[in-house]
N, C-alpha and C positions, 0 to 999 in steps of 0.2 A: 845341243841342249841349251835351253834358255836359262837365264839367271833367275834365282829366287828373289822376290821382293819382300822386304820386311816393313812392318808397321811397328813403330816404337813410341813409347812415352818416356820422356825424360822429366825428372823432378829437378827444378832449378834451385839455386842457392836461396831463393826466397820462398821455397815450397810451392811454387806454381807448377802446373803441369803443361808440358809442350808435347804435341803429337806430330809425327812426321812419317815419311816413307823413304826408303833407300834400297839400293842393291848392295851397298857396302857399309855396314854399321860402323866398323872401325874408322873408316875414312870420314864418315859423317860426324861421328863423335869428335874427332880431331878438328873438323871444320867448326863445329859448334863451340869448341874450346878456344877457337881463334889461333890455333897453332899451325896453320897452313903457311908455308913459306912463300907467300905472295903478299903484295902490298894491299890487295883487296880482301876484305873480310868475307869469307865464304859461308859462314854460319847463318842461321836464321836471324832475322831482325830482332826476334824475340830475345835473343841472347846478347844483345847490346845493352850493357848496363847490369846484366846478371850473368851468372855462370851456370852451366849444367852441373848438377851435383851427382845424380844417380840415374842410371838406366833402370826403369822400374817395370817396363812392359815391353814384350817383344813377341811378335807373331809372324809367321811366314806364309807367303802366297806364291802361287805359280806364275802370276803375271801382274803387270802394273795396274790393269783395270780393277782386278779384285782388291789389290792393296789400296788403291785410291778410294774405292767405295768404303772399305773398312775405316780408312783414315777419316773420311768425311763423316761417317756415322759416329766415330769416337769424338770428333770435334763438336758434335751436337749434344753430347752428354753433359750432364751437370758434373761438378767436381765429385760429388758423392757417388754418382754412377761410375765415374772413371776409377775411383778408389776401389769400388766393388769389382770392376773389371780387372784391375791390377791384382787383386786377391783371388781371382777366379782360376778355374782350370784352363781357361782360354789363354792365360798368360803362359807362354812357352819359354820364358826368359832363361831358366836354368838349362834346359836341354839345348836350346838354340845357341846360347852363349858358349857352351862346351863345344858344340859342333863348329862354331865359327872360330874358336880358339884353336881347334885341332885342324882347321882347314877343310872340314867336310862340308863343301858347298853343294848341296843337292840341287 
């Protein structure tokens, strides 16, 4: 069975929005925080000089291709459009966060 891919939006400490994809949200969050136990910063360059504050959007895809297409589409949106997406029914953050916390990796 293939791993699920997640598209996410993080609100930073200065209220900017960062969009990315991953197969492991917990690991990626830790990398963005800079808490990885290596000498090399593994988070996005975006988070140098600012910190991730909140995970505000999460959606799941069956493969990397679909996730990458969604990530690209989101990155083209204006801030206002992203905020609408965050508030929409497409945002599966509550149910996916619960699934990830319980270890239910479909």
